[in-house]
N, C-alpha and C positions, 0 to 999 in steps of 0.2 A: 173222393178226389182231394188230393193234397197239393197245394201250390207251394212254389218256392218262397213266396212272400210269407206264408204261414210258417214254414220251416225256419226262415230267417228271423221272424218275430220271436219264435220260441228260443232260438239261439241267442238273440239279443237279450231276452228276459233272463236266461240262465247266466249270461255274462254279467249283466247288471247285478243280479243277486250275488254272484261270486265276488264282485268288487266291493259291494256294500258289506257283505259278511266278513270278508277278509279285513276290511278296515275296522269293523266293530270288534272282531275277535282279537285284534292286536292289543286291545285294552282289556286286561283280565276281568275287570269288574263288569264289563258288558256281556261277557260270555254266559252269565247266569240269569240274564234278564229274560222275561217272557217274550219280549219283542224279538230278541235275537233267536231264541228257540223257535218262535213262529216262522221267522224268515228262513231259518235253516230247514225246517220241516217243508216249507214251500219249495225251497231249492231242491231238496232230495226228490220230492214228487215231480217237479218239472223235469229234472234230469232223467228219472226213470221213465216218465211218460214219453219224453222226446225219443229216447233210445228205443223204446218199444214201438213207437210209431215208425221210426226209420227202419228198424229191423223187420217189421211185419209188412211194410208196404213198398220199400224201395229196391230191394235186392232181387226179387223174383226173376225178371227177364235177364238181368245182368249175369246171374249165375249160369245161365245157359248160353251165354255169348260164345261165339267161335274164337274170340281173342283170349288167349290164356292170361294176358296181362290184366284184362278187365276182370276176369274171374278171380284172379289172385288179389286184386285190389278189394273186391267185394268180400272175399273171404277174410282179408285183413281187417276190414271194418267190422265184420261179424265177430271175429275174435276179440277185437277191441271193445265191442259192446259187452262181451262176457267179462272181460277184465275190469271194466268200469263198474259193472254190477257187483262183481266180487269185491272190489275195492270199497264200494259204498257199504256193502254188508259188513266187511271187516271194520270199517271206520265206525259205523253206528253201533256195532257190538262193543267196540272199545270205549266210545265216548257217550253213548246214549244207553242208559240202563234199560234192560228188557226190550231192546231194539225199538225204543220209543224216541222219535226225533224231536218230541216236544219238550225234552229235558236233557240238557247236556250235563255231564258230570266230569269235571276237569280237575284232576289231581296235579298234573304236571303241565302247566300252561305252555312252557317252551316246547315240549314234545307235541302237545295238542296243535299248536300253531304250525309247527313243521309238517305234521301229517296233513293238516288242513290245506296248507299251501301246496303240498304235493298232489293231493286229490284234486283241488281246483285247477292246478296246472295241467293235469292229465285231461280233465274234462274240457278245459278251454282249448287245448291242443286238438282234441277230437272235433270241437266245433269249427276250428280253423280248417282242419282237414276235410270236413264235410263241405264247407264253403268253397275251398280251393280245388278239391279233387273229386269228391263224390258227386256233387250237384252238377258240375260241368260234364262229367262223364254221362250222367243220366240224360242231361239235355242233348248231348251229342247222339247218344244211342236212340233216344225216342224222337228227337227232332222237335219236341215240344218245349218251348222256352218259358212257359208259365206254370204248367202242371207237372209235378214230380211223380205222382202216382194216381 
C-alpha cells in the first residue's frame, strides 16, 4: 500500500536534493568533493526508486479506463519515465566514469552545469506533473483520498 503522503515525501526529498546539488555544482571546486558525489548518488537512487514505484504501482487500473484522455495521460507518464531513465543513463555515462555515481569527472564545468540543470528541470517538472495531474486523477478514479495504490 502506497499513500500520497509517502509519494509526496519522496518528491520533496528529490526536490530538496536537486536544489542542494545545483547550488553546490555551481561552484566548480565543490563538484569533486566526496560529499557532493555522495549526495548525487543518493539523488540518482531516489529518482530511480520513485519512478519505479510509480510505474509499477499506479498505472494498472488507469490503463484500462474507458476514458481515452485518462489512458493517454498515463501513457504519457509511462513514456516520460522512460525518457528520464534514458536521460539519467546518458548523464551518468558522460559525467560518471564506468557508470559510477560516486565519482564525477568534469572536464567542461559550463557544459556539466547546463546538462545538470536540464536534467534536474525535467525531473522537477515530472514531480510537479505527478502532483498536479497524476495524483488527482488517481484520487478521482479510485475515490481514495489517502492511498494511491
